[in-house]
N, C-alpha and C positions, 0 to 999 in steps of 0.2 A: 431085394436081390438085383434089380436093375441098376441100382446105384453101385453096389460093390463089384458088379461085373463090368462096369463102364471103364472105358479106356480113353485116353486123349484122342480127340479128332472124330469120335464116333458120331457126334452130332450131325456131321455132314456126310456120313457114310450110309445112314439109314435111308431106305425108301419110304418116305412119309406118305400116308394116305391122304386123300382129299378131305379137307375139313368138313365136319358135319354141321357147321354153323353157316348161316346165310352170308356172313361176312367174316373173313379171316385175314389177319395181318400178313401181308406178303413181303413187303420191303419197307425200309425206313431210310429216309434221307435227312441228314442234319443230326446234331447232337447237342447236349447241354455242355457248352464250352466252359462253364463255371466249375464243372466237376472233372476229376481225373480221367484220363484214358489209360487203360492198362493193357499190357502185353500178356497174352495167355499162353502162347506156344513157344517152342524152342527154336534156336538157331535163326535161319533165314525166313521162317514162316512169318506171315503177317496176319495173325489172328488177334483182333482187338476186342476189348471189352469196354463199352461206354454206355452212357444213359441218354435216351431220347424220350423226352416227356415222361410218361409213366411206364416205360419199357426199358429193360436191360437188353442191349444188343450184343451178341457175339458175332463178329464180322470177320469172315475169312476173305481178306482183300485179294490175295492172289487167285483164289478159287472163285471169286465173285459170288459168295454165298453168305447168307445171314441166318442166324437162329435167334428167336426172340423169347426172352424170359418175361412172361406176362402174369401178373398177379396183383399189382398195385392199382388202386383206383384214384390215387392222388399222384401229383408229380413227384418223382423220386428226388429226394434232397441230398442223399449221400450214398456212397458206394465204397466198398473195400474188398480186398482179395487176400486170401491166405498166402503165406510165403511160397507154398508149392503150387499155387495157382489152381488148386482143386476146388476150393470153396469160395463162393461169392456171397457177400452179404449186402443187401440193399434195404433202404428205409425211406419213408416218405413223410410229408407234412400234410396236415389237414384232418378232417373227420375220419374216424376209423383207420387211423394210420397203422401201418404194418411194418414189421421187420421180417424179411424173408431170407433164409440161407439156401443157396442153390448149389447143386453139384454141377460144376462147369463141364464135366465130361459127358453127362447124360442129359443135362438141362432140366433135371427134376428138382422141385423145391423140397428139400429134406426137412425143413423146419420153418414154421410160421409162428411168429410171436404176435399175439393180438393184444391191444391195449397197453403197449409198453409205455407210451407217454401219451395218455389220452387227451391232454390239453391241446397241444399243437404239433405233435409228431416229433421227428428226430432231426437235429441239426448236424450232428457229427457221429461217426461210427468208426470203430477199429476192431480188428481181429488179432488175437495174440499169436505169437510165433509158433506155438504148438497147436494152433487152430482149435482150441477148446473153449476159449472165452471171447465174449464180445463186450466192448465198452461203448455205451451210447450216452449222448447228451441231448436233452430235450430242446425243442425250439421255442418254448414259451418265454414269457417275460421273466418268470422265476424258473431258472433252469435246474434240471435234476440229472444227476449222473448215476448210471446203473451199470452193473457188471452182470452178464448173463453167462451161464454155462449152457450153451446151446445144444450140447449133446444130450442133455437131460430133457424130459418132456414137461418139466414144471414151467408154469407160466409166470412165476415170480422171479425177480432177479436174485442173484446170489447176495448182493448187497447194493445199497444205494445211498446217496446223500444229496442234500439240496444246497445249491450255491446261492450265496448272497448277491444281490444286484450289483454291489461294488466290485465284483470280480469282472464285470464287463461281459459281453456276449461271447461265450466260448463256442467257437466254430471249427476247431481242429482238435483231434485227439489221436494218440498213438501209444502202443504198448512198449515196454522195455523188452527188447528181444531176449535178454538174458534172464528176465524174471517176469512171468505173467501176472504177478501180484502187484506190479508197479506200472503206472502209466501216467501220461502228462497231457494236459490240454492247454490251449491258449486262446485269448481274444486278441484284439489289436493292442491292448495295453496291459494285460495281466497274463501270467503263466501260473498254472496250478498243477502241483504234483500230487499223485494219489498213491496210497498204499492200502491194500486190503488184506486182512489176516483173519484166519479162522480161530474162533474161541469156543469155549464150551457152550456158551449161550447163543452162538451164532457167528455170523461173519460180519466184521466191522470194516467200513471203508473210511479211511482217514483222508482228508484233503488239506493241503497246505498251499496258501497263496505265496508265491515267490515275492521277493522284495520289490517294491515299486521303484522303478528306475526313473531318475530325473536327470536334468542337465548337470546337477552337482554331484551325482553319484560317482561317475568316473570322469567328470570334466569333459564330457563329449555328448553330442546329440545321439541318442540311441535310435529313435524312430519308432514306428509301429511294428508289432510282431507279426510274422507271417506264419511260420511253421516251426515246430520243435521236434527234436529227436534225442535219443539217448546215445551216448558215446559207446563205441563198440568194444573198448577194452578197459574202461575204468568206470567210476561212479558218477562221472559228470554227465550233464545234459546240455544241449545247445539249442539256441533259438535264433532264427534269422530275422533280420529287421529291414525296414524300408530305407534305412540309411546305409545299407551295404555292410552291416556289422553282424557279428555273431556274439550273442551273450552266452557266457559260460556259467552254468549253475553247478554248485556243489551238491551232488546227488546223494542217494542212499546206497549203502553197500549191498549189492544184490546177493552176496554170498553169506550175509549174516544169518544166523539161525533164527527160527520163529520167535524164541524167547527174547532175543535181542530186538527184533522188530517190534515186539509188543511194548518193550520198556523204553525204546529209543524215542527221544523227542523228534517228531516229524517236522523238520525245518529245512529249508533250502535257501541258499544265498547265491547271489550273483557274485562270482569271484573276480571276473574280469570281462571286459568288452574288447573283442578283437576286431579291428578295422580291416576288412578284407578288400573292399572296393568302394567306389562311389555310387554305383548303381544299386537300386533296390533289389534285395534277394526275395524272390517269390516262392521258391521251392527249396526245401532242405530235406535230404534223405541220407541214409547210410547204406553202403554196399560193401559187404565183406570188410576190407581194411581201408575203405575210402569214406570220406565225408563228401557228399556231392551237393552242389548248389546250382540253382538256375535263377536267372535274373531277368529284368525287364528289357535288357538289350539282346536277349537270346543267347547268352553265354552259359555254357555248362562247364563247371569247374570241379575238378577232383582234388581233394586235399588228403594228406595223411593224418594220423592221429594227433600230430603236433600242429595241425592247421597250416602246414606248408603246402603251397600250390605244386601239384604234380602235372596235371593235364588241363588243358582248356580247349573246349570245342566251341566254335561259333560259326554263324552263317548270317549273311546280310539280310536274309528274308525270313528269319525265324520270328523275331519280335518277342514280346513279353511271354515268358514261359509259365504255363499253368500246372503242368505235371510232367514227371519223368518216371518211366516204368521200364525196368531192366528185364531182358530175356534171361532164361535160366542157365544154360551151359556156357562156358567160356569160349569165345571165338578165338581167331588167330590174333597175334600181336598187332599193335597199331602200326600202320604203314604211312605212306605219304598222303598229304591232304589232296582233296579233289578241288576242281575249279569252283570258285565262289565260296570256298571254306577256308578258314585259317585255324592254326593250332599253335600252341606253345607247349612243348614237351621237354622235360628234363630227362634225358635218356638214362641217367643214373638211377632214376626212381622207378618203382614198379609201374606197370601200365594197366589201363582199364581192361577188364576181362570179359565184358558182356556188351553186346549190342543193346540198344534201348529205343524205346518209343517216347517221343515228347509231343505234347500238345501246347498250343499257345492261345493267347487271348483272342486271336482272330479266327478261331474255329478251324485251325489247320493242324494236321497231325503229320509228323515226320518220323521216318525210321532212320536211325543213325547207326551205321556200321563202323565200329571202332577200329577195324583193321585198315580202313581207308578214309576215315573221317568223311564219309559220304552221307550227305543229308538228302534222303529221298522223300519227296512229298507223297504221303499215303492217302490223305483225305483233305479236301478243302471245301468247307461248307459255309453257309451264310452266318455271319456273326451278329446280325440284328434280326428283327422281326421278319418273318416270312408270311406275307398276307396275300400274295398274288399267285394264282395258278390258272392255266388254261390248257385244255387238251386239243391236240390237232384233230381236225374233223375227218381225216382220212388215213392217218398213219399213227403208229404207236409212239407218239412223241408228246412230251409234256413240257410246257414252259413254266419256269418257276422264277419269281422275282422277290427280292427282299429289300428291306429298308436300308441296307448298306450299299444299295445300287448294283448288286450282283444279279445278273439275269442269265439263266442257264436253260438250255434245251436238253432234255433227258429222254433217251430211248428206254421206255419202261419194260419192253420185252427183253432186250439184251442187257438191261440194267447198267447202262453206261452213259456218261455225259457226251454229247455230240459237239456242242459249241457253247461258248459263254461270252458275255460282254459286261464290263463294269461301267456304270455311269457315275463318275466322281461327283461327290457332294449331292447326290440325288437319292430319293427313296421311292422305290416302285410300290404302288398301291394296288393296281389292278391290271389284268391282262386279258386279251381276247384275240383269237385267230379269226380271220375272215372265213366265210363258208367254204371257200376253195382250199384254204390252207396255205395260200401264197404269202400272206402278210400277217403281221402280229402287231396289234395296237397295245401300247403300254401307257397307263396313266400314272402320274407321279404326284407326290405330296406337295410339290411347289406349283401345282396347277397346270403343268405342261403335259402334252400328249405327244408321244413319239410313234411314228409309223415305220415299222421295220420289216425287212425281208425275212421271211420265216426261216430260211435255210442259213443265211450268213449272219443274221441279226444286224446287218448294216442298215443305216437310215435310208428309207425310200424317198423321203422328202424332208424339208425343213420342219423342225418341231413346231407344234401348235401351242400357243399359250394364251387361251382366251378365258380360262377359268380363274376366278379370284381366290379359290381355295383348293385344297387337295382333291384330286379326282378319285372318286370312290367306285364308279361303275363305267364300263365301256362295253359296247355291243354293236355288232354289224347287222345290217339288213340281209335278207336271204339272197338278194342279187348283188350285194356289195355296192349298191349305188349310194348307200348312206352308212355312216356309223355315228353313234351318239354317245355322249358321256354325261355323267352326273357328278356333281361335286358337293363339297360340304357347305357351300353357300346356297344350297337348295336350287341350283340352276341346272337346266338341261341344255346341252349344247349339241347341235347337229352339224355334221360335216358331210358334204356332198361330193360325189365323184365328178371330175371335170377333165377336159382335154386341155393340156397346157404344153405348148411347144411340141405338139405331135405325140405327147405321152399322156396316158391317162393317169390321173392322180386325184387326191382328195383336197378340198379346200373348205375353209370355214363357210358355213351356210347361214345359220341363225342360232340364237340362244334365247332362253326365256327363264326368268326366275319364277317358276310355276308353283312351287311349294313354299310353305312357311315353316316346315319342320324337315328333318333329315329324309332324304330320298332312300328308300329301301331297295328298289329295283327299277331297272329300265329294260324294256322288252320290245323287240321287233317281231312283227307277225306279217301275215299276208291277208289282203282283203278277200272276203268271201266270194265276191263277184268279179274279181280280177286278180292279176298277179302283182298288183301294186303293193309296196310295203306299207305297213302301219306301225306306229310307234306309241307305246304306252309307258307311263311312269307311275310308280306307287310310292306314297310318302307316309311318314308317321303322322301327318296331319289328317289321315284317313281319306285322302283324296286319290282316286284313280283317274288319271288324266290321259286322254287320247289326243294326239296332235294330228293336224291335217297337213301332211307333207305336200299334197297336191297344190293347195292354194297358198302355202307358205312361200315367202320370197326372201331374197337376200336380206339378212339382218332382221327378218320378221318371221317368228315361228308362231303359227296359228294354232289355237286350241280348238279341237272339234267337240270334245265332251269333257266335262269336269263333273265327276260323280263322287259323292261322299258314300263310301261303301260300308262304313262301320259307325256305330253309335257310341259304344263304350270301349270296345277292344281296339288295339292298335294293329293294323295290318303289317305283316313283317316280310312277306315274300309272295311272289306270284309266278305262274307258269301257264303255258297253253295246255289245256287238258286234251288228251287224246280223243279222237272221234269215235265214241262208243255208240252213238245214236245219230239221228238226223239233226240234232241240235248241237251247236258248238259252244264250248264253255271256256272261261278263264278260271283257273284254280288259284285260290289264295289261302294263306294260313295266318292266323292272328295270335295275339298275346294271350288269349283265353283258351288256347288249345283247340280251337275250332278251325276246320277247313271249309271253305265256301266255294260254291260253283256259281259263276255269274255268266249270263248270256252275253256272248261276245258283241252283240249288236245293241241290245237294249240296256245292258249292264244291270238287268234285274237279277236279284239274288234268287237262284232257282233251288239251291239246296244248301243246308248247313249240316255239317257232319263232325262228329267227335274225332279229333286227330290223335296221333300218338301222344301219350302222356308219360314221358320219361324224364321228369324232373324239371324240364324247361320247354317252352314252346319251340316250334320249328322256326329256324332262323333263315334257312334257304332251302329251296326245293329244285330238283331237276328231274325231268322225265327221262328214264333210261332209254337209250336207242333200242329199237326192237331187233331181236336176233332170232326170233321164232317165226320162220316163214310158214310153218304148218298152221300156226294159230296167231295171226297178226293182232287179234283182239286181246291177247295176253300181254299186258303192259305193267310196268313197275315204276315206282317213284323212289328216287334217292333223296335223302334229306339230312340236314344237320340241325342239332339243337345247340345249346350253349356249350356242351362238352361231349356230345355223342354224334355218331353217324349211324344212319339206319336205312332200311328199305321198307316200302309200303306196296302191297299188292293193289292194283287198280282193277275195277273202279272202286273208289273209296265208298264205304257204307257205314262206318262207325265201328266195325268189328275190330276190336283191339288185337285179336290173334292174327290179323293180316299184316302186322308190322313187327319189326325187330330192330333193336338198336344196341350199339356197343360203345363203351367209353373210348374216345379217340384222343382228345386233348383236354386233360382235366382243368387246365388254366384257361380254356376257351378255344374253340375252333373258329377260325376266321373265314374260311372259304372251302368249297368243295368243287370238284370237277369230275365228270364221267368220261370214260374212254369211248371212242367212236363206235366200238363194237359191243358196248354194254357189258364188258367182262370185269372192269375195274372201277373203283371209286378212289379218288385221291382227296385227302384232306390236309390242310395246313393249320398250324396252331398259333400263328402270329408270334408272340414274344417267346414261345418255347423253341423257335427256330427249326421246327421239325415238319417234315412232310411224310405222310403215311400212305402207303399203297395197300388198298383192301381188295382182295379177290372175292368175287361174287359167286355164290352158289344158290341159284334161284330154286333148285329142286328142294334144298333144305328149307327154304322159306315156305314153299308151297306145302311141304309135308307137315309143317307145324300147324297149319290152319285147321285141319280136322280134329286136332287134339283139343281145340277149344269147343267142340261140339258143332252140330249141324243145324241148319235152318235158324230158328229163333233162340237156340240155346245160348250163344254168346251174348245176346242182348238181355235175356233173362238174368244172366249172371252179373250184369252191370247194375241190377236192382239189388237193394239191400235184402239179403236172405234168399235171393234167387227165385226160381219158379215156385218153390214151395214155401216161401217166406210170407210173413205177415204183410209186408209192404205190397207185394203183388196182389194179395187178396183184397187189400184196401183199394188199390188202384182199380181192380176189377169191379169192386162194388161201386166206386164213383163213376166208372165208365157206364155201367148199366143204369145207374141212377140218372145219368145225363140223358139216357134214352127216354126215361119216364118224364124228365123235365122238358124235353123237346116236344113231347106229345101232350103236355099239360098234366100237372100233378092232380088236379081236382076233377079231371074228366071221368065220365062214366062209360065212355065208349070203349069198344073192344080194343085192347092194346095190339099194336103191330110189333111182334117180337122180331128182333133183328140182331145181327152181329155188328152193326155199324151205328155210328152216331153222326149227326150233322156237323159240318165244319164249325158252325157257330158255337158249338159246345166245347170245342177244343180249349179255349182260354180258361174256362171255368174248371175243367178237370185238371189242367196244368197247375192252376193256383191251389186247387184242393190238395194236390200232391206236394205242395211246398215249393213249387217253382213259380216265381212271380215275374213273368216277362214284361218288358216295356211294350208300349203300343206298336212300336216299329218292329220289335221281335215277333209280336203276334201277327202282324201283317205278313212278315216273311214266312212264318209257319203256315199261314193259310194259303199264301201264294204257292208255297212248295207243294202242298197237297193238291190245290186246285188245278195247277198247270202241269202236274206230273205226267199226264198222258195226252196233253193237248197237241203236241207235235205229231204224235202217231195217229190220234183219233179225231182231232179237231174239236173235242168236247172237254168241258171242265168237269172235274171231280167234285162232287157235292157232299160226300160222306167218307168216313174213315173207319176201318175195322180195328179191333183191339191190338193185333200184332203190329200193324203200321203205326198205331198211336204210340206203342211202346218204343218203337224205333225213333219216332219223332221226339218223344220225351227224352230219351237217353242222349240223343244227338244235340238237342237244343239247351237242355238244362246246363247250369255251370258244371264244369268238369269235376270240380272238387266240392260241390255243394255251396251253400251259403253259410258262412261261419259267423259266429257272434263277434269275432274280431273285426270282420269287415264292417259290420253294423256299427261297432264302436268307433272305427276309424272315420266312417261317414259323419257321425255326430261330432267327432273331434274337429272335422273340417268345417261343419256348419255352425258349431257352437262357439262358446267363449268361456274363459276361466272366471269362476265366481270368487268370492272373498276367501273361500276355503281351498282354492286351487283346483276345484273339480270342474270338468267340462259340463256345461249346461246350455240349454237353448230355451229362449222365451217361447211360450206357446203361440203367441201372436206371430212371432217371426217364422216359426215352423209352418203355421197355416198359410202365411203369405208366400213362403218358398214353394209349398205344394201347389199353390194356385197361380203362381206367376213365373216360375223357373222350370226349365226342362220341358218334359211333356206335362204341361200344367193341367190341373184338374179344375173342373167347374165347381161352383159352390155346392150344387146339388150332388155331384159325384162325391165330393169330399164329405158332405153330411151323411150320405148313404154309407160310405166306407167306415166312417168313425162310429156310427151307431151300430153297424153290423159287428165291428170289432168289439164293441162294448156289450154285445149281446142284447141289444134293444132294437126295436123296430121304430122307424121314423113315425112320429105322431102317436105312438102307443104309450102305454102307461110307463111312467118313469123316464120318458124321453125328455131331452132338453132342447127345445126348439131354437134357443139362441146360441147353441154350440157352433 
């Protein structure tokens, strides 16, 4: 009922309630310039439809409003709109690919087609003139063409056929406006015409490859095909080419009766090639009695049915055209051209009757008013990867930088751009405001660093170029005395504030190649006993390095501490943990889905916790600024994984119900930033050229926690079978057996019944439950329990109860258990191929590796372990002393 009562424009008239999700998409910047931009509304309205990452955006430009159609989990690969602009069809590529048909009036998805092309998703889609049928082409190596009647609930296509590889990769499809039973697709080198007819046994889809054109076919260079259309008043079809020509195909009679279509040989020939221009034709479409082309020079030309030029629109700043979309009603006749535009019009011919929207390869959208040939720039976004963002520390401003050298500052409350600057031939990789918000530091892929005034984006001083590789991180100290960068050559460079000619500025201080693998984070902090800044860097080499800025001198950066903080996992990010107790911590996240707390002074691992497990580890974390003055201890963490953005309630304790995550950039999220007031999170997707603004609802996040149960219930649920399962009973048995073991199995003295076991028994119970920690992990577990109350009481803990043991177990064990595949991969690394091609390892080599590499075992330890595994006691019957 909501769909049939919907009217145009109602999306922006409704008073929408606050989202019930912890994160809700609020605004989108940037779009996929490889796909078409469509005009949805009539006349002078500027309502656009386009794709940003995995979201379809309906954007009211004049009203500065957006509505987001969300349902895809993969990047949307194709989009089409019905002739009346009512129905929108979108499809994606990747696992669990979907086709979704939306009602553009209400924003409601009226039909979702699952498993349409399960191999690789969809590469091209079209909707028929009567809006009843969809044609789709799969994106796999072997492509499949399907026709769907989307108004029916059936999940199977009306008909389908498989294309031979010789047809080339078909990436464009369109219906015949006069006959929905006929459509055409093309690749760069092949054009295929399709005709589907209903028979008594079902529906048949015929495909015909058009003749292969070569230089000899018409004694002219044809070029690569771009798009194909059907002629509006005859049986011909047309295909635009990169050589500026139109290939004319002899099509099928759309008025033929079904019997004739069944009996007719389905063949199409190229009858002629018409040379229209020298420039490549990128867009070809039909409008009423016009054939319209767009080219790489930004020219839009209108031809009549005889391919005679009628009208030409052009503008010096348009560039290569990617799409043309016409508004619905006819506007006033064409008038005089505006400044910066040119036209060529034969007044004896009919004139264009609709305004239109065009998009180009440089991610710019124009509105063209045909009455005055006025090219109005509607949107201008980044045309290359967007990797750099930074939030102003005191105002609602966000800096966004891209690899095309475009730097913009955006007011995210008013949703408008304030200032922009282009760095020619440069790619912006990272950004950071200073703590006061006066300056903006930008790191580039050529190794340079620019220091800019935050308001005007003008250079504050001459660029620095001390890095030998792309700058990946930039950060300021709390007092702005220093800022530091990290680059892809594993080098940390520090810049210090100085007085030069009576003006305070920054100059190069020192640098050090301190890591031997990529640097994941650089972080400034404050000394605990003073207000002096401290600097840390974290690398994939598992090293956490702290630098001594006090004793460092010009061109000499001194290392204060170098600590290896991981044994197997790779640390990925770090942040200063909020002060919840008398002890100060650094928070890290690693590749094994673990979060760890390290003492800021000793760098001792004080706690290991299970982090969010949403398909990939945490890539970057930021502590949300506190906004709750009533309860300053209520803090939250924002994070990104490979493709998701999420929130985590602090303090972390391993409870999985305290976090929530949403897909933000299916092809990979490159960075995140949080607003100064903690109300928004911003993410950028790198190569998808998109920035997303997420509105935070902390009440929704807090409300979800009790749903997972109280006290120990969330941790019991992490065990196989939960609190009532066999695994828990087995763990409980081992726990109490460890009590007996600690008091002596053969003792006749009275037992001391307790709810605790000594810390020394922890490793044994862990191993009995199938978790085999290394010696370093055992030490971390014991230290975690031993010093858990030391800061508050000054005493060490010597025992642990069952509930605390369960928390320790679920937080330290592998997040997804130990699989047989991991064991096989380990032996593949250690072993070699035998004569049969199987992976094997010599017994002597295995024993040598166990005794000499890694956390090596002594001969006695090895003998004890092997005899225990074999079910024999050392020295007992059946033992092998020489083993």
